[in-house]
N, C-alpha and C positions, 0 to 999 in steps of 0.2 A: 701739306695745308691746304689745297681744293676742296679736301672734303667739307675743311673747317666753314670755309668761304660759301657753300653752296649751304651749308644749313646754317650759314647767314643771314645769305640774302633770303631762303623759305622762313627763316626766325623773324623776318622786318615783316611776308607778304604776313604770316600769323597775325605777328603783334600792334603791324599797325593800326592806329584810333582816324578816326573818321577828321580832317585837320579843321573842317568847318565847327567839330564839338567843342567849340570852349573851352570844356569842363571834362573835356580827353583825357585833364592830368593826374584827373582825380581816381583812376582807372586803375586799379593795385593786377600785376602782372604775375605773374607767378607760371613755375612746366614743375610737369609729373614724367617721372621716364618710364613708364607707364599706362595702358590707359584706366581708364576708373570702371570701377567693374560695376558700382549701382550708388546710384541716389537715393535708394531705400535703406536706412538709417539699419532698418534690422536685418539689410548686410554691411553693416559699419568694420568690416573687420582687420582692412591695408590698412595702413596711415593715410596714402593717396584719397581713397575716402571714406576714413575720419575726418581731415581736412576741409575733403569739400563737403558731408553732408551739418560738419556743425555750423559751416553759413545760412543752412535753408533748416536747420530744425533748434525746437527748446527740449528740456525735459523737467522733470520737479525741481532739480538742482543742479551747481555746475561749480566746481572746484576752480579756483582760483589759481595764481601765479602761486601761493606760500601751497599749495594743496593743502586749502582749505575750504570740507564745503559750504556754499554759498547758495541763499536763495535762487530760484530765477522763473520757473512759472508757478513751482510752492510759495509764496510768500511766508509761510512758514509750518511748524512742524513738531505733532507732540508726537514722543518715543512712551510707552507705556515704562514697569517699574518691572518685570525679566523681559524690556529688550525685546518682545515678540510681537508689539504691537507699534504702528506708524501712523497716525494719523495727520494729512498732512489736507490745509485751508490755500487754495488755489488765489492766485490772481482773478481778478473781473473783466482784464482791460488786455489781456493779447487777445492776440483773431487771427487767423489761420489766413497763407497768401489771398490772394483773388482768384476767385474759380468759375467763371458760367454756371457750374451743375448745384452750388452753391444757392441758386437761384436770386431773384430779383437787388437781392444787396453783394452778392457777388464775394459774400465771409459773413462768417460767426461766427461769436466767442469761443473759446476754448472752454468743455466741458470734463470735468471728473466723468463721468461714461465716455472720455474721449480716453484717457490715462486707461480707462478698463478695459478698453478694446485692443491699443498698442500694445496691452502688458502680454492679455493673454495672447496677442497676435507673434507673438514671440516663442510663447509654448506649443505652437497649431500646428502639431508635424505636419502639414501637407505646405505648409511655409518653410518646414527646411532652416531656419534662419541658425545662424553658426552663435547667435546670441543665449540660446536657446540657454545654455550653461548659467546665466546673470540671474536667474527666473528661479535656478533647483534649489537656492531655503526659504521660496516663498511658499507660503499652504495658501492662498487666499486675497485678491486685492476686489476693492470694489465700492463704487461710487455712492455714498452717504446721501449726497445733492448735487447740485450743479459746482460745489463749488467745493463739495468735502470729496477727498478719497481715507481709503484707509482699507491697509495690503499687513497683513498678518505675517512673520514667519514662524518656519516646522522647531527651529528651536533658534537662541541669539544669535545675531552674527555682530560685530562691532563694526565690520568694514563697510554695513547694505548701506549707509547712505553714497558711498563710494561707488558704490555697483550701480546706482541709478545715476553715478553724472555722465554714464557711459550713452557715447553716442545712439545704440543700439534700446536704449529704453527713453528714445524722443519723443512725441506725441506727433499722432500724424489721424487724419478727417477718415471715418470711414467711409464717408459716399463714396472720394477719390479714390481710395487705394479701391473699394471692389469692383470700381467703375474702369481703371486699368487693371486692374489686378494686376499681370510678371510683370505689366508694362508700365507702374509705379516706378522701374527705381528710373525711368525716361524722363519721365513723369512727376514730377517729387513738389508733395503743396506740404509747407510745412508751418513754420509760426516765426523763423530766424531771420535776422537782419538783411540776410537778401534775400532773395523767388530765379528761380531758376529761370533760365531766357534761351537761350540753347542750344548742343549740345553736337556737336561733329566727334561722332565719334574716337579713339584717336590721331583727334585736330585739334579738337577747342572745344574747353565748352563755358559759356559766362552767365556770371550771375548778373544782377542787377537791383539796386538798393529796394528793400522793405520801408518805403514811408511810413508805413504803419505798425511802426515794430516798438512795442512799448519800453525796452530799458532807455535810459538818458545817463550821460557822462553826469561826473562830478561834478560840474558848473551847469546841471539842467537842462543840456544840449542833449535832444535827439539823437539818437546814434542807427547807425552810423553815419559818419564821416566820411566813407568815400558813396564814392554814384554805382562802381561798378567793381568787378571782381572776371578777369580774365584769364580762363588754363588754358596751358598745352601743350603738347606732348613729342618735345623732342625726347628718344631713345637715349641720348647720348651727352654725359656725362658731361664732359670737354664740351660739348656742341653745346652746353646747359651755362655751363661758366661762362666761354666766351659770348653769350646774348646777354647775359650780363656783364662783365663789363664792359660790352658796350653798350651799356643804359639802354638796354631792349628787355629787359625784364631790371625787375624790381628784387627779388629775393633770390636767395638762392645758400639751403638748409644741407646740414653737412658738410662731411668737409671727407674725397674722394684722391684717391691715391691718385689720381690724373691732373691734377690741378691742384696739391696742396703747398705744395714747395710754391706753387707762382704766388702763392697769395699771401704764404706763412711764411714768419724766420721758424728756423728749426725749433726755439721755447716760441716758439705761438702766438708771434707777437706779426702785424698786418705788417707784411709789406710795403715800405715809404714811398713805390709809387701807386698804391692805393688811397692812403690816409684822404687824399681833400675829396674824396669821389665815394670811402663805402663804411658801413660800421661797422666793428661785433659783438655781438654778442652771443658772451658765452653761459651756460652756468651746470649745474649740473642734471642729469637725464636718468631717470628712474629703469637705466637698463642694465644689465652684467653681460660681459661678452664671459664665456668658457667655453672648455673644454667638459667633458661627457667621457664616461665609462658605459659601458652596458652589464649590470651586475651581474647578469646571465650570461654571459658568453661566455663559453666553453675550451677559452684560452688563459695559460696559466699566467701571462702577465698582463691579463687584465684582470683575472682573478688574485693577482698579489696586491697586497696591502704597500708593498715595498717595492716594485713598479709604482705607483699611484700617485705614495709620498715622496721619489724620488722624479716624479715628474715637474710634481709642486711647489719642490727645492727647487727644481735643476736651470732655472730660465730668468732672464735679469728683468722684472719686468717693468722698469723704470725705463730701465733702459729702451727695453721695445718701446715702451711710449713715446719717447724721445725721438727715434727713428726712424719709426713707423707713425706717426701718429702728426708727428710735428709738436711733442706735448700735450696734445688733446686729450683727455681722460685722464683716469686717476688710476694710479699700479693697483689691482686688489692682491692686498696683502689682509685681506679680512673674511670674511664668510660672506657667504653667498649672496646676503642683502646688501645692497648697495650702498655707500653715503647718501646721509641726505634723510632717511627712511630710520625710524624710531628701531632697537635689534642689531640695529648695524654698533659691531663691534671688532677696532683696525687688531685684536689681535690674538683675534684666536684663529687667523691663519696663516700663510707659510711666506719667506719670506724667503728672496735669493742664499743658498747655499749649497755651492759647487760641491764643497767634502763631501757633505754629508748626503747628495745625491748618488756622488760619489761610491761612496761606501755599501749604498743600501743596495746599489745595480748586483757592485759585488756581492754581496751577503747572498741575491736571490739565485746568480750563475754558482753558488756553491751551493745555498738547499736545494733547489732544482733540478744542476746539470747541466741545466742550457745554456751551452758555451756564450750564446747569439742573441740576447733577448733580442725579440723584433715585436712594436707595435701597427697596426694600421691607421691612419688618425683620417681619418674622411671631411671634407672642407668643399667651401662652394671657390670658385677662383677670385670673388671677395678680398678673398681671408688667405688666399696663398700665402701672401710673406711674412703674417705672421708665424702658420705652421710650419715654411721655411726658418723663419728664426727660430722658430723650438725647437725645431730638426734637430739645425748645427748644434745648436748648446746641448741638447742629451748626446748626443755624439759623443760630447767630449768627460760626459757620463757613466760612456759605454752603452747605454741603451739606441738600438737605431728607430727611428721611429721612418716609416713610409708613408708620406703625405697622396691619399687621393683625390684630386681630384670630379666631382657631378654636379651636374648641372642643379638649384636650386630646387625643383621639385624632386630631386630622385634620391636628396638628402633628405627630404622634410617625410617621404613612404618612407622613406631604410628607419629613419632613423625612429617612426612610431611603430614600428614594425617588429625594431628589435634587427634590426643585417645590420645591425654598424658596432664596431668591436670600442671603437672610439669618435667622438665626430665635435666640429667645431659646430656650441647652438651662441641660442641669446634668449633672457626673457628683459621681455619689456613690459614694467607691472601695466596691469587694464584697472588698478585704480592702488591709489597711496597708501598701502599698506603690506606690514611684509610678510601676512598670512600670505599672499599675492607669489612670492618665490616660494615661501614653503611648501606651497605645496603638493609642489615635482619633489619630492620623496615620503610623501603619505602612501603607504601602502594598499590605498582604495584606491588612488590616482592614475594605476598600472595603466601606460601608453599599451593600443593606441584607445583607446576610452578614455585616459585623461590624462594628464602633462606626466606624468611620472616615465620620464622616457629614459631613465637606467632602471628602473623597477626597484631601487633601491628600498628596502625593505629595517622597520626595526620596531618591535616591538615600544620603548621606551620615546622613542620620538612619537607616533603615534599618537601614544595617550597623551602628551604631551602636547601634543598638537588640536585634539579636540577638548583639553580642560580649557584651550586656550580661548578657542567657540564663551565657552559661559561665564568667563573673567574678565565683569564689570571695571575691578582696576588697571587704569590705563597703564601705569607701570608700572608692574604688574605681569600682564601683560605682555611689555614688552622684556622683561625678562624673561621670561618663557621668552620667545623671539628668539632671544640669545640663545641661551642654552640650547634651543632647537638646531640652530645655525655651529655655536658648534662643536654639536652631538655631528653633525653630515657633513664638518673640514676634519673630524679624529677616521673619519669612516672612508672621506678621502674617492666615491665616486662621481667628482666631479674636478674640473681644476678653474679657479675665476683665473681671468685673463686682467677686463678692469673693468671698470665701472664707466660711465659713457662720459659724455658731458654735451652738451646743445651748444650750435655752434648757429649760428645765423648772422647772414651779410643782407649789410640791406646798403640799395644806395643813398645817397645823406637824405633827402630829399623826404625818404620815408622816414613818417615820424612814431612816439604808442604801437611799435610793435614790439608787445613784451616776449618773456619767456618762460616756459616753466617744463616742471624735472620730464613732464609725458609729453613732451613736444608735441602737445596740439596746437592749431596754427587756429587762433582770433584774431580776428582784423573789425572788429566792432567797431577797436579806440583808433584803429589807423588814418592816416592822415598824410596828404604829400602835399609836398610845398609847391 
């Protein structure tokens, strides 16, 4: 227990607000397990960075909690009949956070030319933004005047507005970026509900309320309601949970094995000792957790559809979720598209059938002459319990699964370069459209240049995938998505494990913190009593 006491004392030192400030209760406090890499939205790739930059920056559009595109700095837009030209009309009451470089007024209004600069910045090779791909289907963008921006696409892309809601596409001021250059990462100036105040890397990050923020709530009150946001960087999740239980931070996201049984019952309800002080929010998360095969691996077991199907059939996903996730998450009996997205179909996947799994392994042994079929499954330590569960279950089918645990960085590099026969992975939606998931099976997206880590290829799939871009009828496009997902499941390059759920725990005094399927942290409407 001495380690936890040490972290508790450290947390108090980090999180303690000045007792003389009678507004200290309006500070929202949360923790990140690893350091934030950059506060420049052009580098907002990881969730920690996205959460931080979401408080500081805005784009043309934004998503509501139901994943519908809503206005942000663009108050309206028009799309041409061929789906290739977008005309955005900007609000005139949006101002950048104050900075002395703006001159006597210390700020200025956002103009269309700022978006032209910001989007061009994403495709600048010198910047090397990980968000460059977002502009891959864009032909040009041009400021028509101060309040009108035109974007032309190379081809129709129905999910384009969703792409523009990503933090990569936030507006930044040219004069500030060019002044700080690479140091803009630690000197961000945006338009968001909070402005940057202080950052001690790996220790603490502080944002303050932007008094000139342009959005209002449903009652006409200015947003945000909070005075500040304070982020700490305790690396241990169990220590973070201790801070939360003691009331020293306001919010914990996700369910870690180190504390899941402490806070939740086996059926996914709050333990009685926390009901008085804690609220739990739970909802669908556009994240598919899965196992994948490298289809070009020169291993008979991986090449065999019999073995791949046997693995899909050979473990009880519902039992796995109950014992390893306290019921949080939806067993993946459908395809790769997660529940909650148009195109999802619960009937196209696999359900637990141990006898069929055993029969398929036996048939493989007979046809191949391999008496002891073995597959190596590579994972990180965070998912070891899942892989060991599957390992034990598949032993009953006559298949040996060797679990290899490696660091996350090694797994990421190896899967991108085709060095793993079978590996655990997850795919979190970049934007709420099933095309984002199906892109993992398009043959022109082979890793490392794209997200097709399995190197799956099928000419019918490719044709349907390309056709979906030209399909303007929503229902017809959804049907194409389901058809593609079904084809993938028949070929079995993957083993879907579960469709994730967002779980958030807050202290009772926190009000107005919503939940959304991409797990975006939105603090604009949050209040603390």
